[in-house]
C-alpha positions in Angstrom: 126.4 41.7 126.9 123.6 42.3 124.5 123.2 40.1 121.7 122.2 41.8 118.3 118.7 41.3 117.5 117.9 41.7 113.9 114.4 41.4 111.9 113.0 38.1 112.5 111.6 35.5 110.0 109.5 34.1 112.9 106.9 36.6 113.4 104.2 33.9 112.1 105.3 31.6 114.6 105.2 34.2 117.3 101.8 35.1 116.6 100.6 31.4 116.3 101.9 30.7 119.9 100.1 33.9 121.3 96.7 33.0 119.6 97.2 29.5 121.2 97.5 30.8 125.0 101.2 30.9 125.3 103.3 34.0 126.5 106.4 34.4 124.9 109.5 36.6 126.1 112.4 37.3 123.6 115.7 37.0 125.1 118.2 39.7 123.8 120.8 38.9 126.4 123.0 35.6 127.0 121.7 32.7 128.9 123.1 33.7 132.4 120.8 36.8 132.6 117.5 35.3 133.1 115.7 33.3 136.2 114.8 30.0 134.7 112.5 29.1 137.5 109.9 31.8 136.4 109.7 30.0 132.9 108.6 27.0 131.5 110.1 26.1 128.2 113.3 27.6 126.7 112.8 27.7 122.7 115.9 27.9 120.7 115.3 28.2 117.0 118.3 28.2 114.4 120.9 29.6 116.8 124.3 31.0 115.0 126.0 32.4 117.9 128.7 30.3 120.1 127.8 30.0 123.8 130.1 31.2 126.9 131.3 28.4 129.2 129.0 29.9 131.9 126.1 29.6 129.6 126.8 26.0 128.9 127.2 25.4 132.8 123.8 27.4 133.7 121.7 25.7 130.9 122.8 22.1 132.2 121.7 23.5 135.8 118.5 25.0 134.6 117.3 21.6 132.5 118.3 19.3 135.6 116.1 21.7 137.8 113.2 21.5 135.4 113.5 24.1 132.8 112.3 22.2 129.6 113.6 22.8 126.1 112.4 22.7 122.7 115.6 23.3 119.7 114.8 23.7 116.0 118.2 23.2 114.3 119.4 23.4 110.9 122.1 22.2 108.2 125.9 22.4 108.8 128.4 20.9 106.7 131.9 22.1 106.1 132.4 20.9 102.6 128.9 22.6 101.5 129.9 25.9 103.4 133.0 26.0 101.4 131.3 25.5 97.8 129.2 28.7 98.9 132.3 30.8 99.0 132.3 33.4 96.0 134.2 36.6 95.1 132.5 39.9 95.8 133.6 42.5 92.9 132.5 45.6 95.3 134.8 44.6 97.8 137.5 42.7 95.8 137.4 39.8 98.4 136.4 36.4 99.0 133.1 36.2 101.1 132.7 32.9 103.3 129.5 31.5 104.6 129.8 31.7 108.6 127.8 28.6 110.0 125.5 27.6 107.2 121.9 26.8 108.4 122.3 26.8 112.1 125.6 26.5 114.3 125.4 22.6 115.1 129.0 22.5 116.8 127.6 25.2 119.3 124.4 23.1 119.7 126.4 19.9 120.0 128.6 21.6 123.0 125.3 22.9 124.5 123.7 19.4 124.4 126.6 17.1 125.1 126.4 16.3 128.7 122.6 14.9 127.8 123.6 12.9 125.1 122.3 14.6 122.1 124.2 15.4 118.8 123.1 16.4 115.6 125.0 15.3 112.4 126.9 17.1 109.2 124.6 15.8 106.4 121.9 17.8 104.8 118.7 16.2 104.1 115.7 17.4 102.2 112.2 16.2 101.4 108.6 15.9 102.4 107.9 15.9 106.3 105.1 13.5 107.1 104.6 13.1 110.7 101.6 11.3 112.5 99.1 14.1 113.7 100.6 16.9 112.0 99.8 18.5 108.9 102.4 17.5 106.1 105.1 20.0 105.6 108.8 20.5 104.1 112.1 19.4 105.7 113.9 22.2 103.5 117.5 21.7 104.5 118.0 20.2 108.0 120.2 17.8 109.8 119.7 14.3 111.8 120.0 13.1 115.0 123.2 11.1 115.7 123.3 11.0 119.3 120.6 10.6 121.7 120.4 9.2 125.3 118.8 5.7 126.4 115.2 5.9 127.1 114.5 8.5 124.8 112.3 8.4 121.6 113.1 9.1 118.3 110.9 9.4 115.1 111.5 9.7 111.4 109.8 11.4 108.8 107.3 9.3 106.9 108.7 10.0 103.8 112.3 9.2 102.8 114.7 12.1 103.0 117.4 12.7 99.9 120.7 13.9 100.9 121.0 17.3 99.6 124.6 17.6 100.6 125.8 15.0 98.2 123.5 16.3 95.4 124.9 19.7 95.6 128.9 18.8 96.3 128.8 16.0 93.5 126.4 17.5 91.1 124.1 14.4 90.9 120.7 13.5 91.4 121.8 12.8 95.2 122.1 9.4 97.1 119.4 7.0 97.9 116.5 8.1 99.9 116.9 7.4 103.5 114.7 7.4 106.6 116.9 9.0 109.4 115.7 10.3 112.8 114.9 14.1 112.8 112.5 14.2 115.8 113.6 13.3 119.4 112.2 13.4 122.9 114.7 12.6 125.9 113.5 10.5 128.5 112.7 11.6 132.1 114.3 13.3 134.3 115.0 16.0 131.5 112.4 17.4 129.3 114.2 18.2 125.8 112.7 18.0 122.3 114.7 18.5 119.5 113.9 18.7 115.5 116.3 18.8 112.6 115.3 21.6 110.6 113.7 25.4 111.0 112.7 25.7 107.5 109.0 25.0 108.2 108.7 27.6 110.9 110.2 30.5 108.7 108.1 32.6 107.3 109.8 33.3 104.3 108.7 30.2 102.7 104.9 30.5 103.4 104.1 27.3 102.0 103.5 24.7 104.8 104.3 25.5 108.5 104.8 22.9 110.9 103.2 24.7 113.9 101.2 21.6 114.8 104.7 19.9 115.2 105.7 22.8 117.5 102.6 22.6 119.5 103.1 18.8 120.2 106.8 19.3 121.5 105.4 22.1 123.5 102.8 19.7 125.1 105.8 17.2 125.7 107.4 19.7 127.7 104.3 20.5 129.7 103.5 16.6 130.6 106.9 14.8 129.9 104.8 12.4 127.5 105.3 12.7 123.9 101.9 13.0 121.5 100.5 9.3 121.4 100.6 9.5 117.6 104.3 10.4 117.4 105.3 8.1 120.3 104.1 4.9 118.7 105.6 6.0 115.0 109.0 6.4 116.9 111.0 3.9 118.6 112.6 3.8 122.4 116.0 3.4 122.6 117.0 0.8 124.9 120.5 2.0 125.2 122.3 5.4 124.0 122.6 6.1 120.3 126.2 7.2 120.1 127.7 9.5 117.4 129.9 7.7 115.3 129.9 8.8 111.9 128.6 12.3 110.1 129.8 13.9 113.2 130.3 17.8 112.6 133.8 19.5 113.7 134.0 20.8 117.3 135.9 23.6 116.9 133.9 27.0 115.1 135.4 28.3 111.7 137.8 30.9 112.2 135.9 33.4 110.0 133.2 33.4 112.4 135.5 35.5 114.8 134.4 38.4 112.6 130.6 38.0 113.2 130.9 36.3 116.7 130.9 38.4 119.9 131.7 35.3 121.9 134.8 34.3 120.2 136.1 37.9 120.3 135.6 38.2 123.9 136.3 34.6 124.7 134.3 31.8 125.6 135.6 31.5 129.1 134.8 35.4 129.9 133.5 35.4 133.3 129.8 36.8 133.3 130.3 39.4 135.8 132.7 41.1 133.0 130.0 41.5 130.6 127.2 44.0 131.1 123.6 43.0 130.6 122.2 45.8 128.9 123.3 49.1 127.3 122.3 51.0 130.3 124.5 49.0 132.6 127.0 49.4 129.9 127.3 53.0 130.3 127.1 52.7 134.0 130.2 50.4 134.0 131.9 53.1 131.5 132.9 50.8 128.7 130.1 52.1 126.3 132.9 54.4 124.5 135.0 51.2 124.0 132.1 48.9 123.0 131.4 51.3 120.3 134.7 51.3 119.1 134.6 47.5 118.8 131.2 47.6 117.1 132.5 50.0 114.6 136.0 48.0 113.9 133.6 45.0 113.3 131.4 46.9 110.7 134.5 47.9 109.1 136.0 44.6 109.0 132.9 43.0 107.5 132.3 45.9 105.2 135.6 47.2 104.4 135.7 49.9 101.7 136.8 49.1 98.0 140.7 49.5 97.1 141.5 52.8 95.2 142.0 52.5 91.5 145.4 51.6 90.2 147.4 53.6 87.7 150.3 52.3 85.8 153.5 54.1 86.7 154.3 54.8 83.1 151.3 56.3 82.4 150.8 60.4 83.0 147.0 60.4 84.7 145.5 63.8 84.5 143.7 65.0 87.7 139.9 64.6 87.4 139.6 68.3 88.3 140.7 69.3 84.7 138.2 66.6 83.3 135.5 68.2 85.2 135.8 71.9 84.7 137.0 71.6 80.9 133.5 71.6 79.5 132.6 74.2 81.9 135.5 76.6 80.6 134.5 75.9 77.1 130.7 76.9 77.5 132.3 80.2 79.2 134.4 81.0 76.4 131.5 80.7 74.0 129.3 82.7 76.0 131.9 85.4 76.1 132.6 85.3 72.4 128.9 85.4 71.6 128.6 88.6 74.1 131.3 90.3 72.5 129.9 89.8 68.8 126.5 91.2 70.0 128.0 94.5 71.5 130.3 94.8 68.1 126.9 95.0 66.0 125.2 97.0 68.6 128.1 99.9 68.3 128.1 99.5 64.4 124.2 100.3 64.4 124.6 103.1 66.7 127.4 104.7 64.8 125.6 104.3 61.4 122.3 106.3 62.8 
């Protein structure tokens, strides 16, 4: 099974990590196809696809075996997703946003076994964290679930509830300080952040690459940055998600774009080709191409044909197209005949 890889907005992120001595390899297949013992950190940024059950199981086993994880999430709010629904005049259909900023329900399923969960509220504001350059928390989520012994950090500046402002058409709720950065305690090494806008090359304003380097330092040493550690608070008991919990079931229209949902989350790994070459050897390349074509036709349907009233006599378009041509030819023939008549008269006169 090959995850579709499109153009990325994280080229500046990639180049920055390479300049700082990191080696990155882009995973284009599902999580069950790589040997985690050969890598130090799994970097997950703004995921939108669902995860197979086998991926969730392997993810837990790899993390407990020493694989470190850094996650940059994004916003997810069902009411806000419905509010951006629009009617497309070309296809004559209503188009829906699939997952919003990121697939937070899928991330929560992936991290549930470690007690980590993101919320459904959308926050926006200035990102001020000790030891890092000022940046922007564009449209992210907060951390509503975290394990005992972990460290949570809130932004130095209060954040505004952007979802409430957009849905209720007002200036937004009161500014709040909510946890947006978290470092899980031993024995696992998981660092999570609630927004990926500051890594996106589109904004071009202020990147949070310093924060990412601090998170990678934690995945190497198991100890958060000193300034971040002192500005946060360590949990003496688990933080349980009691409110602002996003739905656990993905939206139904995600099935149109999700390979995982079309194949089934419980699909066994040995039934999925790891690459197009393996797919060709397995003999299912033709079926895979047909499935992709059907998906493309579903996402980009042809516009409906024009309708004419049954009581009206619609003339064929061919007559309307050939009428100017026929008139032009008739005029030319008439003019040529006139020229021939004048020529004959002159000859007879001579």
